C-alpha positions as CSV (number, residue, x, y, z in Angstrom):
1,M,0.0,0.0,0.0
2,K,3.0,2.3,0.0
3,G,3.0,5.4,-2.1
4,L,-0.7,5.9,-2.1
5,P,-1.8,8.0,0.8
6,G,-5.4,9.1,1.4
7,F,-7.1,6.2,3.2
8,G,-7.5,6.6,6.9
9,S,-5.4,4.9,9.5
10,C,-7.4,3.9,12.6
11,A,-5.3,3.2,15.7
12,R,-8.1,0.8,17.0
13,C,-7.9,-1.3,13.8
14,P,-7.0,-4.9,14.8
15,Y,-4.9,-5.2,11.7
16,Q,-2.5,-2.7,13.3
17,G,-1.4,-5.4,15.8
18,T,-1.8,-8.5,13.7
19,G,-0.5,-7.7,10.3
20,P,-0.3,-5.1,7.5
21,P,-3.2,-2.6,8.0
22,V,-6.0,-3.1,5.4
23,P,-8.3,-0.1,5.3
24,C,-12.0,-0.7,6.2
25,W,-15.0,1.4,5.5
26,D,-14.9,3.1,8.9
27,C,-11.3,4.4,8.5
28,A,-11.5,5.1,4.8
29,S,-14.9,6.8,4.6
30,P,-13.8,10.3,5.8
31,Q,-11.6,10.5,2.8
32,L,-14.3,9.2,0.4
33,A,-17.3,11.0,1.6
34,W,-19.6,12.7,-1.0
35,E,-20.3,16.4,-0.8
36,P,-23.5,17.1,1.1
37,S,-25.7,17.9,-1.9
38,P,-29.0,16.6,-3.2
39,R,-28.5,13.3,-5.1
40,C,-30.5,11.7,-7.9
41,E,-33.0,9.2,-6.5
42,V,-32.1,6.7,-9.3
43,C,-28.3,7.0,-10.1
44,D,-27.1,8.8,-6.9
45,H,-25.3,11.6,-8.8
46,P,-25.0,14.9,-6.9
47,L,-27.6,17.5,-8.2
48,A,-27.5,21.3,-8.2
49,A,-30.4,22.8,-6.2
50,G,-33.6,22.6,-8.2
51,R,-32.0,20.7,-11.1
52,A,-33.2,17.4,-12.4
53,C,-30.7,14.6,-13.2
54,G,-29.3,14.7,-16.7
55,N,-28.4,11.0,-16.8
56,Y,-29.8,9.3,-19.9
57,W,-31.3,6.3,-18.2
58,C,-32.8,7.8,-15.0
59,H,-36.0,9.0,-16.7
60,R,-36.6,6.0,-18.9
61,E,-38.9,3.1,-18.0
62,D,-36.7,0.6,-19.9
63,R,-33.6,1.2,-17.8
64,A,-34.1,-2.3,-16.2
65,F,-32.3,-1.5,-13.0
66,D,-34.2,0.1,-10.0
67,L,-31.7,2.1,-7.9
68,V,-28.0,2.8,-7.5
69,W,-26.1,3.4,-4.3
70,A,-22.7,5.0,-4.9
71,M,-20.1,4.6,-2.1
72,A,-18.0,7.5,-3.2
73,A,-17.0,9.7,-6.1
74,H,-14.6,8.4,-8.8
75,R,-11.7,10.7,-8.0
76,A,-8.5,11.2,-6.1
77,V,-7.2,8.2,-4.2
78,L,-10.1,5.9,-5.0
79,R,-9.8,6.4,-8.7
80,S,-6.1,5.5,-8.5
81,V,-6.8,2.4,-6.4
82,I,-9.4,1.1,-8.9
83,A,-7.1,1.8,-11.9
84,R,-4.3,-0.1,-10.2
85,C,-6.5,-3.1,-9.4
86,K,-8.4,-3.2,-12.7
87,Y,-5.8,-2.4,-15.3
88,R,-2.4,-3.0,-13.7
89,G,-3.1,-6.3,-11.9
90,A,-2.4,-5.0,-8.4
91,R,-4.4,-7.8,-6.7
92,E,-3.7,-6.5,-3.2
93,W,-6.1,-3.7,-3.8
94,A,-8.9,-6.1,-4.4
95,V,-8.7,-7.0,-0.7
96,V,-9.0,-3.3,0.2
97,L,-11.9,-2.7,-2.1
98,G,-13.6,-5.8,-1.0
99,R,-13.4,-4.7,2.7
100,L,-14.8,-1.3,1.7
101,V,-17.8,-3.0,0.0
102,A,-18.5,-5.3,3.0
103,G,-18.1,-2.4,5.4
104,Y,-20.4,-0.2,3.5
105,L,-23.1,-2.9,3.4
106,D,-22.7,-3.6,7.1
107,R,-22.8,0.1,8.1
108,H,-26.0,0.7,6.0
109,A,-27.6,-2.7,6.5
110,P,-31.2,-1.5,6.6
111,W,-30.9,-0.2,3.0
112,F,-30.0,-3.6,1.7
113,E,-32.0,-6.1,3.7
114,E,-34.4,-6.8,0.9
115,F,-31.7,-8.2,-1.4
116,E,-31.6,-12.0,-1.6
117,V,-28.5,-12.2,-3.9
118,V,-25.4,-10.0,-3.9
119,T,-23.3,-10.6,-7.0
120,A,-20.6,-8.8,-9.1
121,C,-20.8,-7.2,-12.5
122,P,-19.3,-10.1,-14.5
123,G,-15.9,-9.9,-16.2
124,R,-13.9,-12.2,-18.4
125,P,-10.1,-12.3,-18.5
126,T,-8.5,-11.1,-21.7
127,P,-4.8,-10.8,-22.8
128,E,-4.9,-7.1,-21.9
129,R,-6.6,-7.8,-18.5
130,P,-5.8,-11.3,-17.4
131,W,-8.0,-11.5,-14.3
132,D,-11.5,-10.7,-13.2
133,H,-11.0,-7.9,-10.7
134,M,-14.7,-7.7,-9.6
135,A,-14.7,-11.4,-8.8
136,A,-11.7,-10.9,-6.6
137,I,-13.3,-7.8,-4.9
138,L,-16.5,-9.7,-4.2
139,S,-14.5,-12.7,-2.8
140,A,-12.7,-10.4,-0.5
141,A,-16.0,-8.8,0.6
142,A,-17.4,-12.2,1.3
143,E,-14.4,-13.0,3.5
144,A,-14.8,-9.8,5.4
145,S,-18.5,-10.2,6.1
146,S,-20.4,-13.5,6.0
147,V,-23.9,-12.0,6.6
148,W,-24.7,-11.1,3.0
149,P,-26.0,-13.6,0.4
150,W,-23.0,-13.5,-1.9
151,D,-23.1,-15.3,-5.2
152,L,-20.3,-14.8,-7.7
153,G,-21.7,-16.9,-10.6
154,C,-25.4,-16.0,-11.0
155,V,-24.6,-13.8,-14.0
156,V,-21.5,-14.4,-16.2
157,K,-19.8,-13.1,-19.3
158,T,-19.5,-15.9,-21.8
159,S,-17.1,-14.1,-24.2
160,P,-14.7,-11.2,-24.0
161,T,-15.9,-7.8,-25.1
162,A,-14.1,-4.7,-26.4
163,A,-12.9,-2.2,-23.8
164,L,-15.6,0.1,-22.6
165,M,-13.1,2.8,-21.4
166,R,-12.4,3.7,-25.1
167,R,-16.1,4.6,-25.6
168,G,-16.2,8.3,-24.6
169,S,-19.6,9.5,-25.6
170,G,-22.9,8.4,-24.0
171,E,-24.2,7.2,-27.3
172,A,-21.1,5.2,-28.0
173,R,-21.3,3.6,-24.5
174,R,-24.9,2.6,-25.0
175,L,-24.2,1.2,-28.4
176,W,-21.3,-0.9,-27.0
177,A,-23.6,-2.2,-24.2
178,A,-26.3,-3.2,-26.5
179,C,-24.2,-4.7,-29.3
180,D,-21.1,-6.0,-27.5
181,L,-22.0,-6.7,-23.9
182,R,-25.6,-7.9,-24.3
183,P,-24.8,-11.1,-26.4
184,A,-22.0,-12.0,-23.9
185,L,-24.1,-12.1,-20.8
186,A,-25.8,-15.2,-19.4
187,V,-27.5,-16.6,-16.3
188,P,-26.3,-20.2,-15.9
189,A,-28.8,-21.2,-13.2
190,P,-32.0,-19.1,-13.5
191,E,-33.6,-20.9,-10.6
192,L,-31.0,-19.1,-8.3
193,V,-32.3,-15.6,-9.3
194,H,-36.0,-16.4,-10.0
195,D,-38.4,-14.3,-7.9
196,R,-35.5,-12.6,-6.1
197,Q,-34.1,-9.1,-5.5
198,I,-30.6,-8.9,-6.8
199,L,-27.9,-6.4,-5.8
200,V,-25.1,-6.0,-8.4
201,V,-21.7,-4.7,-7.2
202,D,-19.5,-2.8,-9.7
203,D,-16.4,-0.7,-9.5
204,V,-17.4,2.4,-11.5
205,F,-20.8,3.8,-12.7
206,T,-21.0,6.4,-15.5
207,D,-24.4,6.4,-17.1
208,G,-25.7,2.9,-16.2
209,S,-25.5,1.2,-19.6
210,T,-23.5,-1.7,-18.3
211,L,-25.7,-2.2,-15.2
212,R,-28.8,-2.0,-17.5
213,E,-27.6,-4.9,-19.6
214,V,-26.8,-7.0,-16.5
215,A,-30.2,-6.1,-15.1
216,R,-31.9,-7.0,-18.3
217,V,-30.5,-10.5,-18.4
218,L,-31.3,-11.1,-14.7
219,R,-34.9,-9.9,-15.1
220,A,-35.2,-12.2,-18.2
221,A,-34.2,-15.1,-15.9
222,G,-36.9,-14.2,-13.4
223,A,-35.4,-11.7,-11.0
224,T,-38.1,-9.4,-9.6
225,G,-35.7,-6.4,-9.1
226,V,-32.1,-5.4,-9.8
227,S,-30.2,-2.5,-8.2
228,G,-26.5,-1.5,-8.1
229,L,-23.9,-0.9,-5.4
230,I,-21.1,1.1,-7.0
231,I,-17.7,1.7,-5.4
232,A,-17.1,4.9,-7.3
233,R,-19.6,7.1,-9.1
234,Q,-18.2,8.9,-12.1
235,T,-19.2,12.6,-12.0
236,W,-20.2,14.8,-15.0
237,R,-17.5,17.3,-14.1
238,S,-14.7,14.6,-14.2
239,L,-16.1,13.4,-17.5
240,V,-15.9,16.8,-19.0
């Protein structure tokens, strides 16, 4: 964890006495807190006073997902941590991010009690990215907190897709999601999601096109509702 300051350091953390400190939600959250502004009731993006959300999917009935909870903004130290984990194969950061996810769920448990399955946005290793970082993050979260109904395999990606990060505009991202991602998604065991509320964990949320495709395939398999828990919410200012 050297060379990346920004997460808190709690003197009461048991890791201080038993091994290398691994930030949890309680010690990291002061550095990750959102600004105290109104937020969109669908995508959790901060709103200017009296302004409606400008996100494409929030006002559409065909968005497929219900709500999104964003743990923090996609900036500063958290942005660097996610990039190291996702693109540079820094697997130690999956443990940190997993502990943050578990801590957030534990701290805000009443918000998530209705969910009967907690899964990850699916990935598939490629030569450019030879590991599924979200699977590693969710596995670490499951180790940190056993009270949640974790399920890594309820939705999977059956083939690799082109990199989303190269799709800059909203229209291009939506086209990628519908044409590239949609055919690659599958639910191997529909009986595990049928008539259940599903919470999908992902690293970064921009406009919701990826979450929409995951929600579509889960609903087609019988899920009654799909929402998202996002580690870092992309903000319009950072996109500009």
